[in-house]
Backbone as numpy.savetxt, mean C-alpha at the origin, in Angstrom:
# Nx Ny Nz CAx CAy CAz Cx Cy Cz
3.90 24.30 -7.85 3.67 23.67 -6.66 4.76 23.48 -5.58
4.94 23.99 -4.47 6.11 23.71 -3.64 6.20 22.11 -3.39
7.44 21.65 -3.25 7.68 20.11 -2.73 6.84 19.17 -3.70
6.96 19.59 -5.11 6.35 18.62 -6.00 6.93 17.39 -5.89
5.89 16.32 -6.01 6.34 14.89 -5.90 7.40 14.64 -7.02
8.30 13.59 -6.97 9.26 13.26 -8.05 8.95 11.57 -8.16
8.86 11.14 -9.44 8.85 9.87 -9.82 9.57 8.96 -8.99
10.82 9.22 -8.50 11.85 8.41 -7.76 11.26 8.40 -6.24
10.21 9.08 -5.72 9.70 8.91 -4.54 9.04 7.37 -4.23
8.55 7.03 -5.50 8.14 5.77 -5.61 9.08 4.80 -5.93
9.16 3.66 -5.15 10.43 2.89 -5.00 10.50 1.96 -6.19
9.50 1.74 -6.85 9.54 0.86 -8.07 10.17 1.68 -9.11
9.60 2.85 -9.26 10.27 3.66 -10.26 11.64 4.00 -10.09
12.18 4.34 -8.71 13.26 4.65 -8.47 14.26 3.52 -8.78
13.89 2.22 -8.72 14.80 1.17 -9.03 14.95 0.73 -10.29
14.22 1.48 -11.14 14.50 0.98 -12.69 15.84 1.50 -13.18
16.22 1.07 -14.21 17.77 1.54 -14.66 17.27 2.99 -15.30
18.49 3.54 -15.37 18.27 4.85 -16.17 17.68 4.86 -17.58
17.93 3.93 -18.32 17.51 3.89 -19.74 15.96 3.47 -19.83
15.35 2.80 -18.63 14.17 2.45 -18.69 13.37 3.77 -18.23
13.91 4.45 -17.22 13.47 5.77 -16.87 13.37 6.88 -17.92
14.19 6.84 -18.89 14.29 7.64 -19.81 13.06 7.43 -20.78
12.76 6.16 -21.00 11.48 5.77 -21.83 10.09 5.95 -21.13
10.14 5.74 -19.79 8.87 5.58 -19.15 8.43 7.25 -18.54
9.47 7.89 -17.77 9.13 9.06 -16.90 8.55 10.21 -18.03
8.83 10.35 -19.24 8.28 11.56 -19.88 6.78 11.16 -20.04
6.16 9.66 -19.84 4.79 9.70 -20.03 4.05 9.74 -18.70
4.79 9.88 -17.64 4.01 9.92 -16.24 3.43 11.06 -15.95
2.21 11.03 -15.47 1.42 12.25 -15.17 1.23 12.50 -13.73
1.60 13.53 -13.34 1.56 13.75 -11.75 -0.07 14.03 -11.48
-0.58 13.34 -10.39 -1.92 13.63 -10.15 -2.19 13.55 -8.55
-3.10 14.30 -8.05 -3.40 14.36 -6.75 -4.13 13.04 -6.44
-3.98 12.58 -5.25 -4.79 11.35 -4.83 -5.46 11.60 -3.40
-6.51 12.30 -3.46 -6.97 12.77 -2.23 -7.74 11.60 -1.51
-7.88 11.79 -0.02 -8.65 10.81 0.75 -9.95 10.55 0.13
-10.25 9.23 -0.08 -11.51 8.63 -0.43 -11.82 8.73 -2.01
-10.62 8.90 -2.68 -10.74 8.95 -4.36 -10.68 7.50 -4.83
-11.78 7.00 -5.43 -11.81 5.65 -5.95 -11.07 5.70 -7.36
-10.02 4.82 -7.49 -9.35 4.79 -8.73 -10.14 3.81 -9.73
-10.59 2.79 -9.28 -11.29 1.80 -10.16 -12.45 1.07 -9.32
-13.51 0.62 -9.88 -14.35 -0.05 -9.13 -14.41 -1.39 -9.78
-14.87 -2.60 -9.05 -14.92 -3.81 -9.73 -15.38 -4.09 -10.96
-14.66 -4.59 -11.96 -15.14 -4.83 -13.20 -14.89 -3.61 -14.33
-14.45 -2.50 -13.63 -13.86 -1.51 -14.65 -12.65 -1.96 -15.61
-12.92 -1.43 -16.72 -11.75 -1.69 -17.48 -10.56 -0.70 -17.22
-9.43 -1.02 -16.88 -8.29 -0.27 -16.59 -7.68 0.41 -17.54
-7.42 1.60 -17.51 -6.77 2.56 -18.49 -5.36 2.78 -18.07
-5.17 2.94 -16.61 -3.89 3.49 -16.14 -3.53 2.52 -15.04
-2.07 2.55 -14.85 -1.55 2.21 -13.61 -1.12 3.42 -12.61
-1.13 3.24 -11.31 -0.84 4.40 -10.52 0.30 4.10 -9.67
1.18 4.96 -9.50 2.33 4.96 -8.62 2.42 5.93 -7.50
1.95 5.55 -6.26 1.84 6.48 -5.27 3.16 6.83 -4.70
3.32 8.10 -4.19 4.47 8.49 -3.72 4.42 9.01 -2.02
3.33 9.30 -1.74 3.32 9.80 -0.37 1.75 9.43 0.20
1.07 8.59 -0.64 -0.24 8.25 -0.18 -0.32 6.75 -0.02
-1.44 6.25 0.47 -1.80 4.87 0.43 -3.04 4.68 -0.26
-2.99 3.51 -1.04 -4.36 3.15 -1.74 -4.63 1.75 -1.14
-5.96 1.35 -0.70 -6.41 0.27 -0.36 -7.13 -0.53 -1.41
-6.87 -1.83 -1.41 -7.49 -2.54 -2.36 -8.53 -3.40 -1.55
-9.82 -3.21 -1.90 -11.01 -3.80 -1.05 -11.84 -4.61 -2.08
-12.29 -5.97 -1.19 -13.34 -6.65 -2.07 -14.65 -6.24 -1.44
-15.68 -5.98 -2.21 -16.80 -5.35 -1.90 -17.79 -6.56 -2.25
-18.69 -6.81 -1.20 -19.75 -7.82 -1.18 -20.89 -7.16 -1.92
-21.98 -8.14 -2.27 -23.22 -7.77 -2.92 -23.98 -6.65 -2.00
-23.95 -7.09 -0.73 -24.48 -6.21 0.47 -23.94 -4.56 0.43
-22.82 -4.52 -0.09 -22.05 -3.19 0.20 -20.93 -3.40 1.08
-20.87 -4.35 1.90 -19.90 -4.42 2.83 -18.50 -4.75 2.28
-17.50 -4.49 2.82 -16.04 -4.62 2.13 -15.05 -4.88 3.21
-13.77 -5.42 2.64 -12.87 -5.74 3.60 -11.46 -5.45 2.65
-10.48 -4.89 3.50 -9.37 -4.77 2.56 -8.48 -6.01 2.42
-8.07 -6.36 1.27 -6.99 -7.47 0.99 -5.60 -6.93 0.90
-5.32 -5.78 0.54 -4.06 -5.33 0.55 -3.82 -3.75 0.47
-2.66 -3.29 0.82 -2.53 -1.78 0.62 -1.33 -1.49 -0.21
-1.32 -0.54 -0.87 -0.33 -0.15 -1.80 0.28 1.28 -1.63
1.56 1.59 -1.32 2.07 3.08 -1.23 3.20 3.14 -1.99
4.10 3.57 -1.37 5.39 4.12 -2.29 6.16 3.08 -2.76
5.98 1.83 -2.15 6.73 0.63 -2.75 6.18 -0.05 -3.91
5.00 0.56 -4.31 4.42 -0.48 -5.51 3.54 0.35 -6.52
2.83 -0.40 -7.02 1.80 0.25 -8.19 0.43 -0.30 -7.94
-0.53 0.26 -8.55 -2.01 -0.08 -8.35 -2.36 -0.34 -9.90
-2.80 -1.37 -10.13 -3.28 -1.79 -11.49 -2.44 -2.90 -12.09
-2.21 -4.18 -11.22 -1.39 -4.93 -12.05 -2.20 -5.71 -12.84
-3.47 -5.84 -12.99 -4.19 -6.54 -14.03 -3.85 -6.24 -15.25
-3.47 -4.94 -15.48 -3.12 -4.59 -16.94 -1.99 -5.33 -17.49
-0.82 -5.56 -16.82 0.12 -6.16 -17.32 -0.05 -7.80 -17.09
-0.92 -8.25 -16.28 -1.19 -9.64 -16.42 -2.38 -10.15 -17.28
-2.65 -9.20 -18.04 -3.77 -9.62 -19.21 -5.22 -9.53 -18.82
-5.44 -9.35 -17.53 -6.93 -9.35 -17.20 -7.84 -7.96 -17.66
-7.07 -6.96 -17.51 -7.69 -5.54 -17.75 -8.69 -4.99 -16.86
-9.19 -5.85 -15.81 -10.20 -5.41 -15.04 -10.01 -6.46 -13.63
-10.41 -5.97 -12.76 -10.31 -6.82 -11.45 -11.66 -6.96 -10.59
-11.74 -7.65 -9.52 -12.90 -7.90 -8.67 -12.90 -7.07 -7.61
-11.74 -6.15 -7.42 -11.48 -5.32 -6.25 -11.89 -3.74 -6.49
-11.97 -3.13 -5.57 -12.15 -1.42 -5.69 -10.81 -0.89 -4.92
-10.49 0.01 -5.87 -9.16 0.59 -5.37 -9.52 2.01 -4.83
-9.19 2.24 -3.54 -9.80 3.40 -2.79 -8.47 4.04 -2.17
-8.39 5.36 -2.21 -7.28 6.15 -1.53 -7.66 6.18 -0.02
-6.86 5.48 0.92 -7.12 5.53 2.37 -6.28 6.80 3.01
-5.33 7.05 2.41 -4.63 8.26 2.98 -3.93 9.14 1.90
-4.65 10.28 1.94 -4.43 11.04 0.87 -2.96 11.92 0.47
-2.81 11.98 -0.78 -1.39 12.56 -1.02 -1.28 12.78 -2.52
-0.02 12.21 -3.11 0.21 12.61 -4.63 0.81 11.31 -5.17
0.81 11.15 -6.45 1.29 9.93 -7.24 1.38 10.27 -8.66
1.65 9.36 -9.30 1.76 9.35 -10.83 1.08 8.15 -11.55
0.43 8.58 -12.69 -0.27 7.66 -13.45 0.47 7.48 -14.87
0.34 6.25 -15.22 0.82 5.93 -16.70 -0.19 5.34 -17.51
-0.49 5.73 -18.59 -1.26 4.86 -19.63 -0.80 3.52 -19.74
-2.08 2.55 -19.60 -1.93 1.16 -19.49 -0.86 0.73 -20.63
-1.15 1.22 -21.82 -0.50 0.54 -22.98 1.08 1.11 -22.84
1.42 2.08 -22.48 2.55 2.47 -22.05 3.49 1.55 -21.24
2.89 1.07 -20.11 3.23 -0.01 -19.38 3.58 -1.42 -20.00
2.59 -1.67 -20.75 2.53 -3.16 -21.43 3.66 -3.06 -22.39
3.79 -1.92 -23.10 4.88 -1.85 -24.13 6.07 -2.07 -23.57
6.52 -1.35 -22.33 7.69 -1.56 -21.73 7.99 -2.86 -21.22
6.53 -3.34 -20.59 6.61 -4.88 -20.14 6.99 -5.78 -21.03
6.56 -5.87 -22.15 6.71 -6.56 -23.39 8.20 -6.52 -24.09
9.02 -5.63 -23.41 10.42 -5.79 -23.70 11.10 -6.80 -22.98
10.60 -7.41 -21.97 11.15 -8.43 -21.17 12.32 -7.95 -20.66
12.43 -6.85 -20.11 13.57 -6.32 -19.37 13.33 -6.17 -17.92
14.02 -5.04 -17.32 13.99 -4.94 -15.89 12.70 -4.57 -15.46
12.02 -3.79 -16.11 10.63 -3.37 -15.68 9.70 -4.64 -15.54
9.82 -5.61 -16.48 9.02 -6.72 -16.28 9.51 -7.58 -14.93
10.64 -7.82 -14.94 11.28 -8.57 -13.62 10.80 -7.78 -12.49
10.86 -6.50 -12.35 10.76 -5.84 -11.11 9.22 -5.90 -10.59
8.22 -5.53 -11.76 6.70 -5.66 -11.50 6.29 -7.06 -11.03
7.01 -7.95 -11.66 6.36 -9.38 -11.34 6.82 -9.91 -9.98
8.20 -9.40 -9.67 8.68 -9.56 -7.98 7.71 -8.81 -7.24
7.26 -7.59 -7.67 6.24 -6.91 -6.92 4.93 -7.43 -6.64
4.52 -8.19 -7.82 3.31 -8.89 -7.84 3.22 -10.06 -6.82
4.44 -10.67 -6.89 4.58 -11.86 -5.83 4.36 -11.35 -4.46
4.96 -10.13 -4.03 5.04 -9.59 -2.79 3.52 -9.31 -2.48
2.89 -8.80 -3.35 1.43 -8.16 -3.17 0.67 -9.46 -2.84
0.90 -10.51 -3.48 0.06 -11.85 -3.42 0.41 -12.40 -2.06
1.75 -12.17 -1.66 1.91 -12.58 -0.17 1.17 -11.79 0.75
0.93 -10.47 0.58 0.25 -9.72 1.55 -1.09 -10.02 1.69
-1.74 -10.25 0.49 -3.07 -10.86 0.32 -3.45 -12.07 0.86
-2.60 -13.01 0.88 -2.79 -14.32 1.39 -2.80 -14.29 2.94
-1.52 -13.45 3.36 -1.42 -13.05 4.89 -2.60 -12.33 5.57
-2.96 -11.55 4.81 -4.19 -10.80 5.36 -5.42 -11.62 5.34
-5.54 -12.64 4.55 -6.68 -13.42 4.69 -6.48 -14.42 5.88
-5.31 -15.09 6.18 -4.88 -15.59 7.24 -4.98 -14.78 8.78
-4.67 -13.76 8.72 -4.67 -12.57 9.85 -6.06 -12.48 10.23
-6.96 -12.24 9.20 -8.36 -11.96 9.50 -9.23 -12.91 9.96
-8.73 -14.28 9.67 -9.38 -15.58 10.19 -8.91 -15.84 11.57
-7.53 -15.87 11.91 -7.17 -16.37 13.01 -6.41 -15.49 14.15
-6.50 -14.18 13.73 -5.94 -13.24 14.81 -6.87 -12.27 15.48
-6.53 -11.85 16.60 -7.57 -10.82 17.31 -7.56 -9.57 16.48
-8.68 -8.78 16.79 -8.67 -7.32 16.17 -7.40 -6.66 16.66
-6.96 -6.67 17.95 -5.99 -5.99 18.47 -4.72 -6.35 17.57
-4.31 -7.60 17.29 -3.14 -8.02 16.43 -3.39 -7.38 15.08
-4.56 -7.59 14.47 -4.88 -7.07 13.04 -4.70 -5.49 12.96
-5.16 -4.75 13.99 -4.82 -3.34 14.03 -3.35 -3.06 13.87
-2.51 -3.57 14.93 -1.36 -3.42 14.94 -0.63 -3.82 13.55
-0.93 -4.99 13.02 -0.56 -5.10 11.55 -0.80 -4.27 10.51
-2.02 -3.74 10.39 -2.47 -2.79 9.56 -1.79 -1.33 9.90
-1.61 -0.96 11.13 -0.68 0.19 11.22 0.61 0.15 10.81
1.32 -0.98 11.06 2.69 -1.14 10.63 2.76 -1.12 9.13
1.92 -1.92 8.44 1.92 -1.89 6.94 1.64 -0.75 6.39
0.82 0.24 7.04 0.49 1.51 6.53 1.68 2.49 6.69
2.41 2.36 7.93 3.36 3.17 8.32 4.63 2.91 7.25
4.86 1.67 6.97 5.87 1.45 5.83 5.76 2.21 4.50
4.50 2.38 4.31 4.29 3.09 2.90 4.02 4.62 3.00
4.36 5.04 3.96 4.23 6.52 4.29 5.77 7.11 4.77
5.71 8.48 4.33 6.97 9.23 4.65 7.08 9.72 6.08
5.89 9.35 6.96 6.27 9.95 8.25 5.29 8.81 9.17
5.19 8.89 10.59 4.74 8.06 11.38 3.27 8.57 11.96
2.53 9.40 11.10 1.31 9.88 11.16 0.36 9.27 10.08
-0.86 9.00 10.56 -1.87 8.62 9.68 -3.32 9.56 9.93
-3.80 9.86 8.96 -5.03 10.68 9.22 -6.21 9.65 8.77
-6.88 9.01 9.82 -7.76 7.96 9.60 -8.81 7.90 10.63
-10.00 7.68 10.28 -11.17 7.66 11.47 -11.23 6.28 11.69
-11.72 6.08 12.97 -11.70 4.65 13.45 -12.87 3.80 12.62
-13.74 4.70 12.05 -14.96 3.96 11.19 -14.20 3.45 9.83
-13.34 4.25 9.29 -12.69 3.98 8.28 -11.79 2.65 8.25
-11.12 2.68 9.58 -10.29 1.55 9.78 -11.14 0.21 9.94
-12.28 0.37 10.70 -13.05 -0.72 10.71 -13.73 -1.29 9.50
-13.90 -0.50 8.65 -14.26 -0.77 7.12 -13.07 -1.56 6.42
-11.95 -1.02 6.61 -10.88 -1.67 6.11 -10.62 -3.11 6.35
-10.76 -3.18 7.72 -10.58 -4.66 8.39 -11.88 -5.44 8.49
-12.92 -4.72 8.06 -14.07 -5.78 7.95 -14.55 -6.15 9.25
-14.47 -5.06 10.35 -14.95 -5.55 11.61 -15.69 -4.47 12.13
-16.32 -4.64 13.44 -17.33 -3.53 14.06 -16.44 -2.26 14.33
-16.91 -1.20 14.36 -16.15 0.02 14.92 -15.74 -0.10 16.25
-16.74 -0.54 17.02 -16.52 -0.70 18.48 -15.21 -1.62 18.73
-14.98 -2.52 17.97 -13.84 -3.43 18.18 -12.49 -2.74 17.89
-12.54 -1.66 16.86 -11.33 -0.95 16.56 -11.18 0.12 17.70
-12.36 0.70 18.25 -12.21 1.62 19.28 -11.50 1.02 20.45
-12.06 -0.21 20.90 -11.36 -0.88 22.05 -9.96 -0.94 21.77
-9.56 -1.48 20.40 -7.97 -1.96 20.17 -7.37 -0.75 20.23
-7.74 0.27 19.77 -7.12 1.50 19.62 -6.75 2.18 20.89
-7.87 2.05 21.89 -7.83 2.52 23.22 -6.80 1.80 23.93
-6.60 0.58 23.79 -5.44 -0.26 24.54 -4.28 0.13 24.12
-4.01 0.35 22.86 -2.59 0.75 22.30 -2.36 2.36 22.75
-3.40 3.16 22.88 -3.24 4.41 23.64 -2.76 4.56 24.98
-3.43 3.58 25.78 -3.27 3.38 27.23 -1.87 2.70 27.35
-1.22 1.98 26.43 0.11 1.45 26.65 1.15 2.47 26.20
0.52 3.70 25.55 1.60 4.66 24.98 2.31 4.27 23.57
1.56 3.44 23.11 2.12 3.12 21.57 1.69 4.09 20.65
0.44 4.40 20.65 -0.08 5.47 19.64 -0.77 6.56 20.30
-0.92 7.71 19.73 -1.66 8.75 20.23 -2.78 8.98 19.37
-3.87 9.17 19.60 -5.10 9.27 18.52 -6.13 10.37 19.09
-6.09 11.27 18.12 -7.22 12.28 18.22 -7.71 12.89 17.08
-8.91 13.15 17.03 -9.64 13.81 15.74 -9.09 13.54 14.39
-9.44 11.73 14.48 -9.05 11.10 13.20 -7.61 11.09 12.78
-6.72 11.39 13.63 -5.23 11.50 13.41 -4.40 10.53 14.36
-3.77 9.66 13.73 -3.13 8.66 14.56 -1.66 8.84 14.49
-0.71 8.96 15.66 0.72 9.12 15.52 1.21 7.99 16.37
2.04 7.10 15.65 2.53 6.12 16.41 3.93 6.71 17.14
3.92 6.48 18.40 5.13 7.00 19.21 5.95 5.82 19.85
5.61 4.54 19.54 6.54 3.42 20.08 6.19 2.36 19.02
6.98 2.35 18.02 6.87 1.49 16.84 7.44 0.10 17.41
8.56 -0.03 17.99 9.11 -1.39 18.59 8.01 -2.13 19.28
7.40 -1.25 20.18 6.26 -1.97 21.04 5.09 -2.43 20.19
4.94 -1.50 19.23 3.77 -1.93 18.22 4.21 -3.24 17.37
5.39 -3.43 17.05 5.94 -4.66 16.41 5.67 -5.91 17.30
6.08 -5.63 18.63 6.02 -6.62 19.47 4.57 -7.06 19.76
3.51 -6.41 19.65 2.26 -6.46 19.89 1.44 -7.11 18.53
2.16 -6.95 17.45 1.58 -7.36 16.22 1.67 -8.86 16.23
0.84 -9.64 15.35 1.04 -11.11 15.08 2.27 -11.24 14.04
2.62 -12.45 13.72 3.72 -12.77 12.86 3.30 -12.40 11.45
1.98 -12.01 11.13 1.67 -11.68 9.73 2.35 -10.48 9.17
2.62 -9.47 9.97 3.34 -8.26 9.68 4.81 -8.79 9.05
5.38 -9.38 10.02 6.80 -9.70 9.69 6.99 -10.66 8.47
5.88 -11.50 8.25 5.91 -12.33 7.01 5.95 -11.60 5.80
5.09 -10.55 5.74 4.98 -9.76 4.59 6.09 -8.90 4.37
6.60 -8.17 5.46 7.75 -7.26 5.30 8.97 -8.14 4.88
9.27 -9.20 5.24 10.38 -10.06 5.00 10.35 -10.42 3.48
9.13 -10.88 3.02 9.11 -11.37 1.59 9.29 -10.10 0.93
8.66 -9.05 1.08 8.64 -7.81 0.31 10.20 -7.32 0.09
10.89 -7.27 1.30 12.31 -7.01 1.32 13.09 -8.05 0.49
12.82 -9.32 0.60 13.55 -10.25 -0.18 13.28 -10.10 -1.79
12.02 -9.84 -2.17 11.73 -9.70 -3.59 12.21 -8.49 -4.23
12.08 -7.43 -3.47 12.47 -5.99 -4.24 13.67 -5.38 -3.85
14.45 -6.16 -3.02 15.73 -5.76 -2.78 16.80 -6.78 -2.56
16.75 -7.81 -3.52 17.38 -9.00 -3.34 19.01 -8.95 -3.17
19.33 -7.79 -3.55 21.03 -7.76 -3.60 21.61 -6.85 -2.33
20.83 -6.87 -1.21 21.10 -5.96 -0.04 20.31 -6.55 1.17
21.24 -6.46 2.28 20.50 -6.96 3.46 19.75 -5.71 4.12
20.03 -4.69 3.48 19.50 -3.27 3.99 17.98 -3.30 3.86
17.24 -2.86 4.78 15.80 -2.62 4.87 15.31 -1.60 3.77
14.77 -2.15 2.76 14.41 -1.34 1.57 13.42 -0.16 2.07
12.65 -0.42 2.94 11.67 0.73 3.29 12.39 1.82 4.06
13.22 1.28 5.05 14.01 2.20 6.07 14.94 3.02 5.27
15.51 2.37 4.26 16.61 3.05 3.36 15.91 4.15 2.57
14.69 4.11 2.51 13.91 5.34 1.71 13.35 6.30 2.49
13.33 6.20 3.91 12.72 7.04 4.69 13.58 8.24 5.03
12.76 9.72 4.95 13.71 10.73 5.05 14.47 10.88 6.58
15.59 11.33 6.57 16.38 11.62 7.67 15.47 12.40 8.61
């Protein structure tokens, strides 16, 4: 396959010391993660953790009525399946691929074995878990206190940080499901951004053409999540961790 994904495209895997990579990488399985694929449902016993390379996985809380809302997104900066090393083995959320691509999966017992060495992998994934918890709590605050316009800006920025380009393949209906709002609200908010020249939207494809303006229009929630993620996952450098890994 041309341009086959590499484990080091995932930033957690890339930051592991060489000796840890030598133990873990042989057991990584390259897998396609197409749009709409469900990696697990609430209550499922987890067998694998997933390391996205060029896609985004949305973690959703699903109500009894079937309605859902996104609580966090995971892309090239992290992993899906923290319950495995936290001891729970299952979770109350659904993991759904919201932007298709590729990734790697690792059998849960392999991750737990390495985690129990109490080395760099344990320290790194625990810091990542704290960053993910920050994203979850800030998402809850944002959904309660900020407008749909601001929520959409935050969501677009978080998604872009986790992809290798400034393009998203995403329908307005799917965005509405992620945010837990009506589609009409997303349509109106996206229309405002397009009128301002911030995004271009056509046929389910969103291109961000003025990111600085998008950041200005977003609420403080995006900056809080980004700052904490950079602080936890790149503590030895002031360089923006996401930006440093984007292709030239």
